[in-house]
N, C-alpha and C positions, 0 to 999 in steps of 0.2 A: 550305769544303767541296771536298775535292779530286777528282780526275778517277776516282779509285778509288772513293771514296764513292757518286759519281754511277752507275758503271758497275754497282757493286756493287746499288744501287737499282733500275737497269732490269733487271738479271737477277731479281732477287726480284720485280719487277712483272710480268714475262714467264712467270716460274714461276705465279704465282698465277693469272693471266690462263688458262693452260694446265690447272691444277687446276681453275678454276673452269667453262672449258668442257666439262671432262670429267664433270663433275658433273651439269651441265646434260643432256648427250647422256644419260646414264644415268637421269637423272629423266624425261626425255622417252620413252625406251624403256619405264619403268615405268608410265607414265601412260597411254601407249598400249596396252600389254597390260593394263592394269585396265580400260580403256576398251571393249575387245574383249571382255572375260570380261564385263563388266556386260551389254552388249548380247546375248552370247549368253544371259545369265541372263534378261534381260528377255523374250527372245524365247520361252525356255522356260516361262516364267510365262504370258505370252500365250496360248501355246498350251494350255497346261494349263488355263486358265480356258475355253478355246473347246472343249474337249474334254469329250464326254459320252457314254456307251454304256450300252445297255440290254440285257440278256437277255432274248429275247422267247419261246424256246423251249428245253427242256430235258428230256431223256428218256434213258432206260436201256435197253440192249438185253442182257439177262442171258443170251439163247441164243446170242449171236454168240462165237467164240473168235478173240481174246480177246473179253472184255466190253466192250461200247461205250457210252461217254456221248458221247450227240450236244448241241451246244449252238449256237444261234442267237443272233447278237449284231448288234443294230442299231446303227450309227453316228448317234446324235440331236445330236450335236455340231455345230459349223463347222469342225473340223480334219480333214484329209487324215491317214489314219494308215496305216503300214508293219505289214501283218500279219505280218511277220517279227521284229518287236519286241514283239510281244504275249505276253504268259503267262497260262497257265493253271494254275490251283491246284484240287486236290480236296482238303479236308480239311486244307489246308495243306500240301498235299505239290505242288512246282512239278513240271511237265512240262516240261524242258528245250528251247529253241527247235531244237534240232537232233535232239532226239528221235524216234526211228522210233514211238513209242506216241502220237503226236498228228499229225494232218492239220489244217491250217488254209487257207482258201481263199475268196475272194470268191464269193458266189453269183451264178452267170451271168446270172440273169435281173433282177439288181439293179446288175450291174457295167457301167454304160452311160457312165459320163464318162471315167476314167482305168482302163484295163486292169490289173487286179493292184493297183490301191490302193484302199484302204478309204476312199473318200468319203464325205461325210455323206450319210445317208437310203441307203446301201446295208448289206447284210447279208452277214455272215461267219459260214462253217458250220466249226465246230471238232469233231472227232472224237478223243476220248480214250480210249486204249486201255488198260484197267487192270482187274485183277478187285477189285471192290469188295464188302464185305461187306452183309449186308441190314441195313437201317435207313436212318437221315437221314444226308445227306452233303451238305456245302456246296462250292458250286461257284463260283469266282471268276475274272474274266476282268479282266486289267488292260492297258491299253496302254502304248504308250512314254512317256507322259506321266505315269504313275502314276495315271492315272484309271481307274475300273474299275466292274464291277457283279457283285454275288453273288446266288445263288439258293440255296435249299435244296431237295433231291429225296430222294425216297424210293426204295429199291431193294428 
């Protein structure tokens, strides 16, 4: 074996180490990002399991202009909720979060822990402004974790 053969083997060995190191670095990045995504998903599922809301009162005011549906929702779970990520549906029609047809706020007399955050045992008031035909209507309130409650009201 001559010097040329040894030099070739050394060059090939260094190239192999470089490729192996590059692959290891790429896999480490993949594993790190997968672990982060898994942790995020686990936290979401944990919050989802600890979330529960209950519509405690539902009324309709047909004499107001526009007509108003008043909804009171109690956080009976153990998770703090963001009222700005709460969705309201009446008969399957969603009120957009930035829509002027809806008002949502934590009731002042229950907002004792974190002002503006929907903590456990606090009540949220929702006013949905939309004309409804007479008859039965289904109202659904859904939290940021996909957990909700629905009630049927008559107008």
